[in-house]
N, C-alpha and C positions, 0 to 999 in steps of 0.2 A: 361472367367471371368477375369476382371482386377485384378492385384495384389495390395494389400494394404501394404504400408511400414510405419514404424514409426522410425524416426531418422536413416533412411537408412536400417532398418532391416525389412524383410518381416514378417508380422503377420500371424500366422496360425489359430488363433481363436479370437473371439471378447473379450474373457477374458483377452488377453494380453494387451488390452487397459487400464486395471486397473493398472497393475504393478505386482510386484513379492514379495511384503512384506507380513507380516503376515495378516494384515487386508484385503489385496487384495485376498489372498487365501481363507480366511474365507468368504468374501463377495461372491466370485465366487461359493463356495460350497453352501452357503445359497440360492443364486439365482436359482441354478440348483435344489435344493431340493424343492423349492417352485413351480417350473415349470415342474417337472418330478416326478409324483407319482411312476413311476417305480423305480427311484433311491431312493426315500424315503422308499419305501417298502423293497428294497434290503438292505439298511443301517439298518433298524429296525430289519430285520431278522438276520443280522450279529451280533447284540448286544442282541439277544434273546428276542425281543418283537414281538407281533403280528403285521403283516403287512396288515391285512384284510382291514382296513379302512384308509390306508395311504393317499388316495386321499383327505380325509376330514381333514387331520392334518393341523395345523397352524405352519408356520415357521417364527420365529422372530430373528432379528439380533440386537445386542447391547441393550438388555433390561436392564434397570437400576432399582435397588431397593435400597433405602437409607440404608447404613450400610452393604449392601451385594454386592455392586459393579455392574459392567456391565458383562453380559454373552456374549459370542461370538455368539452362535447359540442356539436357543431353538426350539424343535419340540414337539408339544402337540396336542393331541386329547382329549379335555376336558372330564373328567370322565373315560378315558381309559388308557392313558399313558402320561408321560412327560420325555423328554430327554434334558439335558443340555450338550452342546459340548464346550469344551475348546480347542482351536486350537493353536498350537505352531509352529513357523517356526524354523527349526533346531532341535537339539536333547534335548532341554530344557524341563523339566517337571514342572508342577505347584507345589507349596509347599502345604502341607496338609491344612494349614489355608485357602487358597483360595478355595479349594474344600469344606471345611466345611461351608464357607460362602454361596456357591452356594446351598449346601444341606439344608441350613436353610431358603432359600427363601420361602415366604408364599405359592406361587403357587406350588412349588415343594414338600413342606411338606405334602400337601393334599393327595398325592398318597402313596399307600403301597409300600413296598420295591420291590415287584415283578413287579410293573408297572412303575418304574422309573429307569433311568440310568444317571450317570455322565460319559461322554465319553471324553477321552483325546486323541487328534490327534497330533502327533509329528513325527520327523524323528528318534526317539529313537528306538533301537532294541526292538521288541515286547516282547521277553522273559525278558529282563532287565526291560522294562517299567512295565510289569506285576508284577515282584518281587518288584520293587520300590513302585509302587502304592499300591500293596498288603500290604505293611508295614504301610500304613496310616490307622491305626485302628480307628474304630468308627467314620467314616466320616458321616455316616447317609444314605448312598446309595451305591449300587454296583458301582464300578469304573471300566470302561472298556477301556483299551488302544487300540488304532489303529494307524498305521503308515500312512503317506500320500501315501506311495506306496500301502498299502492295500486299501485305499480309491480309488486310481486310478484304482485298479483292480476291485473294486465293480462297479465303473462307466463304465469300459470297458464291464463287463459282462452284466450290465443293458442295455447298448446300443444295444446289440445283440438281446434283447428280447423286447425292448420298442416299443410302437406304432411309426409309421413314424413321427408323429408330435414332438416326443421327441428325435429322433435319432440324428438329427443335433446338438441340444443343448448338448447332452451327449458326442458326438464325439469331439465337440469343447472343452468341459471341460476336457475330457481325454487327448487331445493333450496338453492343458495348464498345467495340473498337471504333466504330464510326463516331460515337459520341466522344470517346476519349481522345482520339486523334484530332478531331475538330477542336477540342479544348486546347490541346497542345499547340496546334497550328495557330490558333488565335493568340495564345500567349507569346509564341515566338515572333509572329509577324505583325503584332499590333502596332504600337507606336514607339518601339525601342529604337534608339539611335546609337550607333557605334561611333564614339568620339576618339579620333586619333591625332597624334602630334605630327606635324609636317616639318621637314628641314629644308633649308635653302642650299642643298648640296646635291651633287650628282653621283649616282652609283657608277662603279667602274664599268667602262664600256658604254656610258651614256653621255649624250651632249645636252641633256635637259634635266633640270632640277625636279625634285619631288613636288615642290610648290607649283612650278609651271606645268608639270604633268597633270595636276588637278585643275589649275585655273585656265590653262590654254588648251589642253587636250580633253579635259573632262574624263580623265582616266585615273584610276588608283589601283595599286596591286599590293599584295602581301603574300608571304609564304603560305602554302597549303599544308599547315602543320599545327602542332600544339601551340597554345597561347593565342591563337587566332580563331575567329568564328568558324565552326564547322559548317554552318549554314549561314550564308550572307544575310545581313539584316535588311530591313526595308529601307532604312535611311543611314547615311554616314555623314559625320560632321568632322571638320578639320580645325585645328587650332595651331597657331604659331604667333610669335611676338607677344606671348603672354595673354592671348585672348581668343575667343571663338571667332573664326573667320567666315565660315559658310557651312550650310547644311545642304545635302543633296539626296534626292530620291535615287535609288539604284535601279536603273532601267533594265539592265540585264547584267549577267556575269558569265564568265567561263573560266575553266581551269586550263592553263597553257604551260608549255615547257619551252617556249621561245617567244619572249616578249617582242623581239625585233620584228616579228611578222605582224605585230599589231601596232607598235609604236616605232616609227622609222628612226627616231632619235636614239633608240636603244640598240646596242650591238646585236646583230643577228647571229645567235648561237643557242645551242641547247643548254638547258639548266634544270634545276629541280623544279617541280610543279609549283606554280603560283596562281592565285586567284586574281583575275583581272575584272574590275568593276567598270561599267560604263555609266557615267553619272548624268543625271538630269540637271536642269538649270539650278544655279545656287539660290538659296534664300536664307534669311537670317532675321533675328530679332531687330526691332528698330532702335535698340539701345545696345551699348557695349556690354559684353559678357566676359569679364576676365576669367582666367583659369582658376584662380584661387590658390590657397596655400597648402592643400593636402594632396594634390596630384603631382606625382614625380614628373620630371621633365619629359621623358619619352613614353610615359604610361598611356595606355588606351583604356577607356572606361565605357560603360553603357549607361545611357540616360534615357528617360522617357521624353518624347519630343516636346510635350507641353512645358516640362520643367526648364528646358533651355530658354523658353520665352518668358517664364514667370520668375525664375530665380536670379539672384544677383551675380552669381558666379557658377562656373561649371562644377566646381567642387560641391556647392550647395545643391545643384541639380542632381548630381551623382548620388549624394547622400539621401536625398528625398526619394529618388528612384529606388534605391536599395531598400528603404523602409517599405515602400509600396510593394516591391517585389516579394517580400517575405509573406505576403498574404497568399501567394500562389505556391509557395514551397511546401 
């Protein structure tokens, strides 16, 4: 069979003709769901819905309702179940307001809680996504997180059991998702550093400052919510006294609701979910790196690791990293 190339690159599946952005990934999944009852049934089972009548389900892309926006994918068997899928490229998660709008859609509201699902697909770690989405109280429907890697695994398993007519489609989709999710993971996890400001003050109920928590305990934590990374980065850097102080590899992380069980100097009490990082040994450039004049006092920014070693200021490293990052957008 002749090879097909696009811009000099050999294509492994028809889905690669679409591209690799969020809409392309969503459209590919929607097409496969509409043409493979085996995949639809497997996805429904994964989110706890009956898959008996999957072949009769309707699959819709980009459905619009005034005041409720567009949905990415809808799967519905009228009178039986309804699923709305919000698909994200990368580790971003939707905000609560967006999910509430989906839950209030006329068609979706008709179903009892046990017969409907809001599904969020992203590159976010599944445990972190579950904790984060679980904090969205009173959305109006169960919210189920899935990673694109999990979706690829569902596709792969479906392909082994599907009728011959569906196998080629599912294998093509599996190949496409593996390539795309690998590319996304490489982008998210490569050499990006999350640079945050530290203060020499104590949180209420704590006998240790934020600076000492990092420097003496090798721990750092932040709220599990908007404006903070949905997926923890590979490295984190800290700045105070007007300059970069240290960079750390994040050895592991967890989402907790009682920091006192992990850091004795913090009050032992239940609170909102926070992400706790366990830090590796500090390292830093062999020259001083001031903050610069364009980063606000408490702002956190993302920089590529090498720029913190080659640029004169954090501001310069941040701006260079943004320019580089545009090549991937």
